[in-house]
N, CA, C and O of each residue as an XYZ file, in Angstrom:
768
protein
N     -16.025      3.333     62.779
C     -15.345      4.605     62.566
C     -15.620      5.101     61.149
O     -15.954      6.267     60.939
N     -15.474      4.190     60.177
C     -15.700      4.579     58.778
C     -17.140      5.048     58.567
O     -17.363      6.085     57.943
N     -18.097      4.314     59.067
C     -19.506      4.687     58.885
C     -19.807      6.042     59.493
O     -20.508      6.855     58.890
N     -19.287      6.289     60.677
C     -19.497      7.582     61.318
C     -18.852      8.703     60.503
O     -19.458      9.755     60.298
N     -17.624      8.475     60.042
C     -16.936      9.497     59.241
C     -17.700      9.772     57.957
O     -17.850     10.927     57.557
N     -18.180      8.731     57.314
C     -18.932      8.882     56.066
C     -20.192      9.718     56.291
O     -20.551     10.550     55.458
N     -20.853      9.492     57.414
C     -22.057     10.259     57.738
C     -21.770     11.728     57.999
O     -22.664     12.564     57.868
N     -20.542     12.055     58.364
C     -20.158     13.445     58.647
C     -19.697     14.193     57.385
O     -19.505     15.409     57.422
N     -19.521     13.473     56.280
C     -19.035     14.089     55.038
C     -20.195     14.592     54.193
O     -21.297     14.046     54.230
N     -19.925     15.636     53.438
C     -20.937     16.168     52.532
C     -21.112     15.226     51.341
O     -20.240     14.412     51.036
N     -22.248     15.359     50.685
C     -22.520     14.562     49.490
C     -21.473     14.856     48.410
O     -21.074     13.960     47.667
N     -21.040     16.092     48.332
C     -20.027     16.493     47.349
C     -18.722     15.736     47.576
O     -18.121     15.237     46.625
N     -18.283     15.649     48.824
C     -17.039     14.933     49.143
C     -17.194     13.456     48.812
O     -16.303     12.860     48.207
N     -18.315     12.861     49.202
C     -18.533     11.433     48.940
C     -18.546     11.140     47.442
O     -18.031     10.109     47.009
N     -19.123     12.030     46.656
C     -19.118     11.861     45.189
C     -17.704     11.984     44.638
O     -17.314     11.234     43.744
N     -16.933     12.936     45.175
C     -15.546     13.109     44.730
C     -14.721     11.857     45.032
O     -13.941     11.404     44.194
N     -14.898     11.306     46.224
C     -14.174     10.094     46.598
C     -14.576      8.940     45.685
O     -13.720      8.195     45.208
N     -15.850      8.795     45.445
C     -16.325      7.713     44.574
C     -15.764      7.861     43.163
O     -15.340      6.875     42.560
N     -15.757      9.066     42.640
C     -15.206      9.312     41.298
C     -13.697      9.075     41.257
O     -13.170      8.653     40.228
N     -13.001      9.339     42.355
C     -11.546      9.161     42.409
C     -11.148      7.692     42.308
O     -10.021      7.378     41.925
N     -12.055      6.803     42.645
C     -11.746      5.373     42.606
C     -11.499      4.858     41.194
O     -11.051      3.723     41.027
N     -11.782      5.665     40.174
C     -11.495      5.250     38.796
C      -9.989      5.298     38.510
O      -9.525      4.740     37.516
N      -9.244      5.953     39.371
C      -7.795      6.066     39.179
C      -7.093      4.844     39.753
O      -7.477      4.304     40.791
N      -6.049      4.427     39.039
C      -5.202      3.356     39.559
C      -3.757      3.649     39.215
O      -3.428      3.886     38.053
N      -2.911      3.636     40.197
C      -3.241      3.520     41.604
C      -3.745      4.856     42.162
O      -3.374      5.926     41.680
N      -4.582      4.769     43.165
C      -4.976      5.946     43.936
C      -4.068      5.921     45.161
O      -4.219      5.081     46.048
N      -3.130      6.851     45.191
C      -2.071      6.823     46.200
C      -2.212      7.984     47.185
O      -2.445      9.126     46.789
N      -2.069      7.678     48.440
C      -2.149      8.630     49.552
C      -0.749      9.139     49.831
O       0.180      8.346     49.987
N      -0.585     10.452     49.895
C       0.708     11.063     50.210
C       0.529     11.899     51.467
O      -0.190     12.898     51.471
N       1.192     11.473     52.529
C       1.117     12.150     53.819
C       2.207     13.210     53.898
O       3.389     12.900     53.749
N       1.817     14.457     54.131
C       2.759     15.571     54.208
C       2.957     15.997     55.656
O       2.035     15.940     56.469
N       4.171     16.422     55.958
C       4.483     16.866     57.325
C       5.600     17.890     57.246
O       6.679     17.598     56.730
N       5.346     19.098     57.759
C       6.364     20.149     57.687
C       6.900     20.581     59.047
O       7.890     21.309     59.116
N       6.260     20.142     60.131
C       6.806     20.479     61.440
C       7.819     19.409     61.828
O       8.347     18.733     60.945
N       8.105     19.234     63.090
C       9.153     18.297     63.485
C       8.980     16.930     62.814
O       7.870     16.550     62.441
N      10.071     16.207     62.666
C      10.077     14.883     62.039
C       9.578     14.944     60.597
O       8.712     14.163     60.201
N      10.119     15.859     59.826
C       9.684     15.955     58.429
C      10.834     15.611     57.475
O      12.010     15.818     57.771
N      10.440     15.080     56.329
C      11.363     14.749     55.256
C      11.751     16.068     54.596
O      10.900     16.736     54.009
N      13.014     16.448     54.681
C      13.441     17.779     54.255
C      13.283     18.022     52.755
O      13.091     19.166     52.342
N      13.357     16.992     51.942
C      13.214     17.184     50.489
C      11.896     16.603     49.970
O      11.828     16.127     48.836
N      10.843     16.644     50.808
C       9.582     16.022     50.422
C       8.914     16.683     49.215
O       8.267     15.991     48.428
N       9.049     17.975     49.050
C       8.383     18.624     47.918
C       8.902     18.055     46.604
O       8.122     17.571     45.783
N      10.198     18.110     46.404
C      10.785     17.580     45.179
C      10.692     16.061     45.151
O      10.447     15.470     44.099
N      10.887     15.433     46.299
C      10.845     13.975     46.369
C       9.497     13.410     45.980
O       9.421     12.502     45.152
N       8.431     13.933     46.565
C       7.098     13.446     46.210
C       6.753     13.769     44.763
O       6.143     12.953     44.072
N       7.136     14.946     44.304
C       6.888     15.293     42.895
C       7.610     14.310     41.976
O       7.037     13.865     40.982
N       8.846     13.968     42.290
C       9.595     12.999     41.485
C       8.932     11.624     41.501
O       8.833     10.970     40.462
N       8.479     11.184     42.672
C       7.809      9.885     42.780
C       6.534      9.875     41.940
O       6.296      8.937     41.179
N       5.723     10.904     42.076
C       4.463     10.986     41.327
C       4.729     11.032     39.834
O       4.074     10.326     39.066
N       5.685     11.857     39.411
C       6.009     11.949     37.978
C       6.502     10.617     37.426
O       6.132     10.224     36.319
N       7.331      9.928     38.190
C       7.854      8.627     37.745
C       6.736      7.588     37.687
O       6.677      6.807     36.737
N       5.847      7.560     38.683
C       4.715      6.638     38.655
C       3.796      6.919     37.466
O       3.253      5.996     36.859
N       3.632      8.174     37.149
C       2.768      8.587     36.036
C       3.233      8.001     34.698
O       2.421      7.730     33.814
N       4.541      7.812     34.564
C       5.088      7.228     33.330
C       4.535      5.822     33.091
O       4.239      5.461     31.952
N       4.393      5.030     34.147
C       3.915      3.657     34.021
C       2.441      3.492     34.364
O       1.812      2.508     33.973
N       1.898      4.448     35.089
C       0.495      4.387     35.517
C      -0.188      5.716     35.170
O      -0.375      6.563     36.043
N      -0.556      5.896     33.902
C      -1.129      7.181     33.481
C      -2.500      7.485     34.084
O      -3.000      8.602     33.956
N      -3.108      6.495     34.740
C      -4.404      6.724     35.393
C      -4.248      7.007     36.890
O      -5.224      6.939     37.636
N      -3.031      7.323     37.331
C      -2.761      7.572     38.748
C      -3.603      8.735     39.277
O      -3.894      9.692     38.559
N      -3.982      8.627     40.541
C      -4.612      9.716     41.273
C      -3.861      9.862     42.583
O      -3.366      8.874     43.125
N      -3.768     11.082     43.101
C      -3.002     11.345     44.317
C      -3.881     12.066     45.331
O      -4.481     13.098     45.032
N      -3.945     11.506     46.532
C      -4.687     12.100     47.641
C      -3.662     12.639     48.634
O      -2.844     11.886     49.163
N      -3.710     13.945     48.883
C      -2.779     14.557     49.832
C      -3.429     14.652     51.207
O      -4.587     15.050     51.338
N      -2.650     14.273     52.245
C      -3.112     14.284     53.620
C      -2.096     15.005     54.489
O      -0.902     15.022     54.191
N      -2.581     15.592     55.552
C      -1.716     16.255     56.521
C      -2.507     17.287     57.298
O      -3.724     17.394     57.149
N      -1.814     18.040     58.123
C      -2.475     19.097     58.875
C      -2.699     20.295     57.952
O      -2.081     20.378     56.890
N      -3.578     21.228     58.346
C      -3.892     22.362     57.462
C      -2.679     23.148     56.968
O      -2.714     23.710     55.873
N      -1.617     23.194     57.755
C      -0.427     23.945     57.338
C       0.296     23.302     56.154
O       1.181     23.921     55.563
N      -0.069     22.073     55.803
C       0.619     21.361     54.716
C       0.085     21.719     53.331
O       0.619     21.252     52.325
N      -0.951     22.534     53.267
C      -1.490     22.903     51.947
C      -0.464     23.621     51.091
O      -0.490     23.502     49.866
N       0.433     24.361     51.712
C       1.488     25.057     50.964
C       2.372     24.039     50.253
O       2.692     24.207     49.076
N       2.765     22.989     50.961
C       3.599     21.944     50.358
C       2.821     21.221     49.259
O       3.366     20.940     48.192
N       1.552     20.921     49.521
C       0.728     20.268     48.503
C       0.705     21.105     47.221
O       0.895     20.575     46.126
N       0.473     22.409     47.362
C       0.434     23.289     46.191
C       1.763     23.292     45.443
O       1.784     23.322     44.213
N       2.865     23.262     46.176
C       4.189     23.238     45.544
C       4.380     21.937     44.759
O       4.915     21.954     43.651
N       3.948     20.825     45.326
C       4.066     19.537     44.633
C       3.193     19.523     43.392
O       3.633     19.100     42.323
N       1.960     19.982     43.528
C       1.026     20.009     42.390
C       1.605     20.845     41.249
O       1.395     20.520     40.080
N       2.327     21.909     41.571
C       2.951     22.742     40.530
C       4.119     22.056     39.833
O       4.557     22.508     38.775
N       4.633     20.962     40.416
C       5.769     20.240     39.837
C       5.365     18.970     39.086
O       6.226     18.252     38.579
N       4.069     18.691     39.012
C       3.588     17.497     38.313
C       2.648     17.916     37.196
O       2.098     19.017     37.233
N       2.454     17.052     36.198
C       1.546     17.409     35.100
C       0.126     17.665     35.605
O      -0.355     16.993     36.517
N      -0.523     18.637     35.001
C      -1.898     18.975     35.395
C      -2.880     17.863     35.040
O      -4.021     17.876     35.501
N      -2.449     16.906     34.228
C      -3.315     15.788     33.861
C      -3.399     14.721     34.961
O      -4.209     13.798     34.872
N      -2.574     14.848     35.981
C      -2.645     13.927     37.117
C      -3.727     14.426     38.070
O      -3.681     15.570     38.522
N      -4.684     13.582     38.369
C      -5.760     13.951     39.291
C      -5.216     14.033     40.712
O      -4.584     13.097     41.201
N      -5.467     15.157     41.367
C      -5.045     15.325     42.754
C      -6.257     15.672     43.609
O      -7.198     16.328     43.161
N      -6.202     15.208     44.856
C      -7.309     15.417     45.783
C      -6.757     15.894     47.121
O      -5.713     15.433     47.583
N      -7.477     16.820     47.726
C      -7.047     17.428     48.975
C      -7.843     16.838     50.138
O      -9.032     17.118     50.292
N      -7.177     16.020     50.952
C      -7.781     15.468     52.165
C      -7.123     16.088     53.394
O      -7.141     15.505     54.478
N      -6.553     17.248     53.220
C      -5.820     17.912     54.295
C      -6.794     18.587     55.263
O      -7.680     19.339     54.858
N      -6.605     18.298     56.545
C      -7.270     19.071     57.571
C      -8.587     18.561     58.125
O      -8.937     18.936     59.244
N      -9.334     17.739     57.422
C     -10.623     17.264     57.924
C     -10.524     15.770     58.204
O     -10.393     14.973     57.275
N     -10.584     15.390     59.461
C     -10.363     13.987     59.837
C     -11.452     13.070     59.291
O     -11.153     11.936     58.914
N     -12.692     13.516     59.238
C     -13.762     12.663     58.722
C     -13.557     12.384     57.233
O     -13.669     11.243     56.784
N     -13.260     13.426     56.484
C     -12.997     13.247     55.054
C     -11.762     12.375     54.847
O     -11.739     11.531     53.952
N     -10.745     12.579     55.667
C      -9.523     11.788     55.536
C      -9.781     10.307     55.774
O      -9.199      9.463     55.093
N     -10.642      9.979     56.727
C     -10.975      8.574     56.984
C     -11.649      7.962     55.765
O     -11.346      6.830     55.389
N     -12.556      8.699     55.152
C     -13.245      8.201     53.953
C     -12.254      8.037     52.809
O     -12.287      7.035     52.094
N     -11.376      9.013     52.634
C     -10.355      8.911     51.586
C      -9.429      7.726     51.851
O      -9.068      7.006     50.920
N      -9.043      7.518     53.097
C      -8.132      6.420     53.442
C      -8.706      5.069     53.027
O      -7.956      4.171     52.645
N     -10.008      4.918     53.097
C     -10.642      3.662     52.689
C     -10.689      3.510     51.165
O     -10.826      2.395     50.661
N     -10.577      4.603     50.438
C     -10.675      4.566     48.978
C      -9.340      4.316     48.281
O      -9.322      3.865     47.136
N      -8.235      4.597     48.943
C      -6.924      4.514     48.294
C      -6.487      3.073     48.062
O      -7.020      2.135     48.654
N      -5.503      2.928     47.186
C      -4.876      1.623     46.944
C      -3.639      1.439     47.799
O      -3.393      0.342     48.302
N      -2.860      2.489     47.971
C      -1.612      2.426     48.725
C      -1.257      3.818     49.233
O      -1.918      4.800     48.895
N      -0.219      3.891     50.041
C       0.163      5.169     50.644
C       1.665      5.269     50.814
O       2.400      4.283     50.752
N       2.095      6.525     51.036
C       3.428      6.839     51.544
C       3.162      7.771     52.716
O       2.543      8.821     52.544
N       3.623      7.397     53.907
C       3.297      8.181     55.094
C       4.459      8.214     56.076
O       5.354      7.369     56.051
N       4.412      9.215     56.935
C       5.395      9.362     57.997
C       4.970      8.483     59.174
O       3.792      8.436     59.529
N       5.933      7.791     59.773
C       5.649      6.950     60.932
C       5.072      7.826     62.048
O       5.608      8.892     62.355
N       3.994      7.370     62.639
C       3.314      8.118     63.696
C       1.892      8.408     63.262
O       1.241      7.565     62.645
N       1.415      9.581     63.578
C       0.025      9.919     63.263
C      -0.264      9.857     61.773
O      -1.416      9.669     61.383
N       0.746     10.007     60.933
C       0.550      9.912     59.486
C       0.118      8.533     59.031
O      -0.441      8.377     57.945
N       0.376      7.530     59.861
C      -0.001      6.151     59.534
C      -1.347      5.726     60.117
O      -1.930      4.748     59.650
N      -1.839      6.416     61.099
C      -3.012      5.966     61.839
C      -4.213      5.680     60.944
O      -4.807      4.606     61.042
N      -4.575      6.603     60.087
C      -5.775      6.430     59.256
C      -5.620      5.321     58.227
O      -6.547      4.542     58.005
N      -4.453      5.246     57.600
C      -4.264      4.276     56.518
C      -3.941      2.874     57.003
O      -4.151      1.905     56.272
N      -3.430      2.747     58.230
C      -3.110      1.408     58.742
C      -4.142      0.938     59.753
O      -4.858     -0.028     59.490
N      -4.238      1.584     60.883
C      -5.105      1.114     61.961
C      -6.582      1.174     61.597
O      -7.355      0.324     62.038
N      -6.989      2.159     60.803
C      -8.413      2.301     60.473
C      -8.736      1.680     59.120
O      -9.653      0.864     59.027
N      -8.007      2.047     58.070
C      -8.338      1.556     56.718
C      -7.625      0.256     56.352
O      -8.075     -0.455     55.453
N      -6.524     -0.066     57.028
C      -5.787     -1.319     56.812
C      -5.320     -1.494     55.359
O      -5.572     -2.522     54.732
N      -4.646     -0.486     54.852
C      -4.130     -0.496     53.482
C      -2.635     -0.810     53.459
O      -1.941     -0.580     54.449
N      -2.141     -1.327     52.351
C      -0.694     -1.549     52.217
C       0.003     -0.243     51.832
O      -0.549      0.571     51.093
N       1.207     -0.057     52.335
C       1.932      1.155     51.968
C       3.316      1.201     52.552
O       3.803      0.233     53.136
N       3.947      2.354     52.382
C       5.331      2.561     52.763
C       5.406      3.666     53.819
O       4.758      4.706     53.695
N       6.209      3.420     54.859
C       6.374      4.383     55.940
C       7.833      4.791     56.066
O       8.742      3.981     55.883
N       8.035      6.064     56.382
C       9.391      6.587     56.573
C       9.401      7.537     57.759
O       8.356      8.035     58.180
N      10.582      7.781     58.290
C      10.716      8.640     59.460
C      12.192      8.834     59.763
O      13.065      8.258     59.112
N      12.444      9.661     60.769
C      13.812      9.728     61.283
C      14.109      8.389     61.953
O      13.180      7.643     62.261
N      15.367      8.072     62.182
C      15.722      6.727     62.641
C      15.131      6.370     64.006
O      14.820      5.203     64.244
N      14.970      7.329     64.899
C      14.443      7.023     66.235
C      13.013      6.476     66.160
O      12.691      5.521     66.867
N      12.158      7.053     65.327
C      10.771      6.578     65.223
C      10.655      5.287     64.412
O       9.647      4.588     64.508
N      11.655      4.972     63.632
C      11.605      3.703     62.891
C      11.604      2.510     63.844
O      11.207      1.413     63.453
N      12.037      2.704     65.072
C      12.009      1.624     66.061
C      10.587      1.258     66.476
O      10.385      0.212     67.093
N       9.599      2.091     66.156
C       8.214      1.821     66.532
C       7.576      0.728     65.680
O       6.454      0.305     65.958
N       8.255      0.280     64.678
C       7.642     -0.695     63.785
C       7.309     -2.017     64.474
O       6.520     -2.801     63.945
N       7.884     -2.275     65.618
C       7.606     -3.524     66.311
C       6.146     -3.639     66.743
O       5.586     -4.735     66.716
N       5.519     -2.534     67.139
C       4.145     -2.597     67.621
C       3.115     -2.140     66.588
O       1.920     -2.360     66.787
N       3.529     -1.529     65.522
C       2.589     -0.878     64.617
C       1.525     -1.841     64.085
O       0.360     -1.462     63.966
N       1.899     -3.050     63.773
C       0.952     -4.016     63.214
C       0.162     -4.782     64.268
O      -0.693     -5.600     63.929
N       0.438     -4.526     65.534
C      -0.246     -5.258     66.602
C      -1.478     -4.525     67.139
O      -2.138     -5.030     68.048
N      -1.795     -3.368     66.607
C      -2.882     -2.557     67.130
C      -4.249     -3.060     66.668
O      -5.248     -2.875     67.361
N      -4.290     -3.685     65.516
C      -5.569     -4.217     65.022
C      -5.372     -5.646     64.553
O      -4.256     -6.066     64.249
N      -6.464     -6.385     64.497
C      -6.407     -7.753     64.001
C      -6.172     -7.746     62.496
O      -6.650     -6.863     61.784
N      -5.434     -8.736     62.026
C      -5.182     -8.924     60.599
C      -4.644     -7.664     59.930
O      -5.020     -7.343     58.802
N      -3.781     -6.967     60.616
C      -3.229     -5.713     60.085
C      -2.324     -5.978     58.893
O      -1.563     -6.946     58.871
N      -2.419     -5.106     57.911
C      -1.481     -5.110     56.798
C      -0.303     -4.258     57.269
O      -0.445     -3.044     57.419
N       0.857     -4.875     57.503
C       1.978     -4.101     58.047
C       2.559     -3.135     57.011
O       2.666     -3.471     55.831
N       2.930     -1.944     57.458
C       3.602     -1.021     56.544
C       4.967     -1.567     56.150
O       5.570     -2.343     56.891
N       5.443     -1.165     54.996
C       6.825     -1.422     54.608
C       7.618     -0.233     55.142
O       7.452      0.893     54.674
N       8.469     -0.489     56.112
C       9.266      0.579     56.707
C      10.575      0.735     55.940
O      11.269     -0.246     55.670
N      10.900      1.967     55.594
C      12.178      2.237     54.944
C      13.279      1.959     55.975
O      13.213      2.429     57.111
N      14.268      1.203     55.569
C      15.350      0.826     56.483
C      16.148      2.059     56.904
O      16.359      2.980     56.115
N      16.583      2.056     58.149
C      17.300      3.210     58.692
C      18.594      3.515     57.952
O      19.099      4.634     58.038
N      19.142      2.546     57.227
C      20.356      2.806     56.449
C      20.110      3.820     55.332
O      21.057      4.417     54.820
N      18.854      4.019     54.953
C      18.506      4.970     53.891
C      18.164      6.354     54.434
O      17.931      7.283     53.662
N      18.133      6.493     55.750
C      17.722      7.740     56.384
C      18.940      8.520     56.859
O      19.863      7.956     57.446
N      18.931      9.823     56.598
C      19.978     10.709     57.092
C      19.313     11.677     58.068
O      18.621     12.609     57.659
N      19.531     11.444     59.358
C      18.957     12.322     60.381
C      19.643     13.680     60.361
O      20.862     13.768     60.220
N      18.858     14.725     60.502
C      19.413     16.076     60.609
C      19.677     16.440     62.066
O      20.260     17.487     62.349
N      19.253     15.584     62.988
C      19.439     15.832     64.416
C      20.163     14.711     65.099
O      20.006     14.513     66.304
N      20.960     13.967     64.353
C      21.802     12.898     64.897
C      21.014     11.879     65.729
O      21.392     11.564     66.858
N      19.920     11.372     65.161
C      19.166     10.296     65.796
C      18.237     10.715     66.909
O      17.719      9.859     67.626
N      18.009     12.005     67.079
C      17.107     12.475     68.127
C      15.657     12.295     67.687
O      15.332     12.410     66.505
N      14.796     12.013     68.657
C      13.367     11.905     68.362
C      12.872     13.233     67.790
O      13.230     14.306     68.275
N      12.061     13.142     66.776
C      11.405     14.279     66.139
C      12.340     15.200     65.373
O      11.973     16.337     65.077
N      13.543     14.735     65.044
C      14.402     15.563     64.202
C      13.977     15.383     62.739
O      13.386     14.366     62.375
N      14.278     16.357     61.930
C      14.011     16.226     60.500
C      15.027     15.261     59.909
O      16.029     14.931     60.542
N      14.761     14.817     58.702
C      15.616     13.810     58.085
C      15.503     13.920     56.569
O      14.637     14.620     56.045
N      16.381     13.223     55.886
C      16.321     13.183     54.431
C      16.505     11.742     53.969
O      17.042     10.906     54.695
N      16.058     11.470     52.763
C      16.258     10.188     52.118
C      16.092     10.362     50.625
O      15.466     11.321     50.173
N      16.643      9.449     49.864
C      16.549      9.463     48.416
C      15.139      9.024     48.013
O      14.684      7.954     48.417
N      14.459      9.833     47.231
C      13.086      9.532     46.824
C      12.991      8.210     46.079
O      11.946      7.561     46.109
N      14.060      7.802     45.415
C      14.057      6.541     44.670
C      13.786      5.336     45.578
O      13.171      4.357     45.155
N      14.248      5.417     46.817
C      14.025      4.327     47.768
C      12.524      4.162     48.017
O      12.014      3.041     47.997
N      11.823      5.255     48.249
C      10.367      5.213     48.433
C       9.674      4.737     47.164
O       8.774      3.898     47.211
N      10.101      5.278     46.041
C       9.496      4.917     44.758
C       9.539      3.406     44.520
O       8.524      2.807     44.163
N      10.693      2.795     44.714
C      10.831      1.359     44.442
C       9.960      0.512     45.365
O       9.425     -0.514     44.943
N       9.814      0.934     46.621
C       8.951      0.193     47.540
C       7.473      0.341     47.163
O       6.708     -0.621     47.245
N       7.082      1.532     46.755
C       5.688      1.750     46.344
C       5.369      0.957     45.080
O       4.282      0.392     44.963
N       6.290      0.910     44.151
C       6.073      0.142     42.918
C       5.870     -1.337     43.217
O       5.022     -1.986     42.604
N       6.646     -1.871     44.158
C       6.456     -3.279     44.541
C       5.032     -3.517     45.035
O       4.411     -4.523     44.690
N       4.521     -2.599     45.837
C       3.155     -2.736     46.356
C       2.145     -2.626     45.222
O       1.229     -3.444     45.128
N       2.298     -1.639     44.372
C       1.371     -1.435     43.262
C       1.351     -2.656     42.353
O       0.290     -3.085     41.900
N       2.527     -3.212     42.090
C       2.595     -4.405     41.231
C       1.888     -5.602     41.847
O       1.498     -6.523     41.129
N       1.717     -5.604     43.156
C       1.004     -6.674     43.825
C      -0.508     -6.459     43.873
O      -1.255     -7.351     44.275
N      -0.946     -5.290     43.467
C      -2.376     -4.969     43.457
C      -2.955     -5.221     42.077
O      -2.217     -5.367     41.103
N      -4.237     -5.270     41.998
C      -4.898     -5.354     40.695
C      -5.782     -4.130     40.536
O      -6.112     -3.456     41.512
N      -6.156     -3.856     39.319
C      -7.031     -2.717     39.075
C      -8.476     -3.000     39.452
O      -9.297     -2.083     39.467
N      -8.797     -4.222     39.750
C     -10.175     -4.518     40.143
C     -10.339     -4.264     41.627
O      -9.510     -4.682     42.435
N     -11.381     -3.598     41.968
C     -11.660     -3.291     43.386
C     -12.981     -3.883     43.766
O     -13.412     -3.747     44.911
């Protein structure tokens, strides 16, 4: 899958991905604005990135999601220092697969937001969702051999906006995500 995706990418994209690997951590941020979305993701992700930047000044951020998420990406980018390198992997599945292999860790929504970073790239990261989809964690690591399981945010930290219904929006304190991502980053090394 990776080889095929790489062959479908332009030389410019491949060079950008290669240059992005100088950042540590290179973190994937999955955005979602339709059903099952984190209601305070714009401010939440900006807060997480800004806080990580304090301890990791070489951080790079790769944004992923459907094409409609570019608005949210732009809002987040406007809330973080311009010295933080940001990359747009929104909308092109081949480019996203290549980016997923380059990252160190991720924050993603349970479901399709995890597919590229877990099942294909097998990276460590943090997953969040409304409480109904958090029940999917039982099978998530069984799809591929030697899978690196996501760290799922516990349902006690999730506030459903639809009272536990599938695909309802939800909220959570960004600090919960931040602390889980830091644990993962601290377990990584800058050598790749």
